[in-house]
N, C-alpha and C positions, 0 to 999 in steps of 0.2 A: 241589561237595561230594559225597564219596563216600557211597553208600548203605551202611548198616551195621545189623546186628542182633545181639542178644545171646540166647543160649538155654542151657538146661541139658539135657544128654543124659540117657538112661535110667539111666546109671551115676552121675548126680549131678556130672558134669564141666561147669564153666562154659566156654562157648565164645563167641568173637566172630567175626563174619563180615562182610567187607567185599567190595563189588563194585569190582574194579580195572579201570580202563580203560586200553588201550594209551596209551603216552605221547604219541603224536601224534593220538590220537583216531581211527585207522584201523586198518589191517591191521598186525599186529606180525610176520608172517612164520611164525608157528606155527600158524596156523589159528584164533587167538583173536580173530576179528573184533570181538566185543563185549567183550573182556577176559575176566576170570575171576573167580571167587570165592576169597577168601583166608580161611581159618579158622585161628584160633589159640587155644591154651589150654595153660597150664602148660608152656611151652617146646616144644609141638608145633605145627608148621604144616602146612597142606594146601592145595592149590589144586585147583579144579575149572573145567574148560572143555570143551565149552560147558556152559552152565547154563540152567535154565528161566526164562523172562521173569518169572514170578510168584514167584521165590524170596523176594522181600522181604515177601510176604504169606502165606508158608507158616506152618503151626503148628509148634511145636518138634519133633514127630516127623518132619515133612517136612524140616525143617532137618538133623536128625540123620541122615535117610537120605542127604541130599546130602553131609554131612560124611564120612559112612562110605564113600562112593564117591569122595571126593576122594583125591588123592595128594600125597606130599611134593613141594614146589615144585621145579621143574627148575632147576638152576644153569646159566645161560647161559654159552657160551664166553667172552664178553667179561668177565664177572665172574670167571671162573677165571683168565683171563690177567692181570687186574688184580691178583688176589691173588698170582699168582706173581711178577709184576713188583714188587710191594711186599714180597716176601720172607715172605708169609704161608703 
C-alpha cells in the first residue's frame, strides 16, 4: 500500500502526496532508486526525487517546501510513443 498524506499549503490549496515506488521495486533507470513523491491538486501535478526518508512525518510547512521544489512529472518516451501510436 502506498504511503500518502494530505496537506493545505500557505495559500489555502489542498494537496495530496503519494510515495510512488518503481514498478519492479528496484532501479527505474532515471536515478530514482526509492521512487518519487507525486503531488497533486486542482489539476496540477508535480514529482520529486530523491526525497527525504522522513517526508511522511513532516509538518505541513515541510510538505509545502517539498512540493514547491517538485517539478512537473517527466513524460517517458514509452508513454509518448504509445500516444503517437494511438493517434493522440
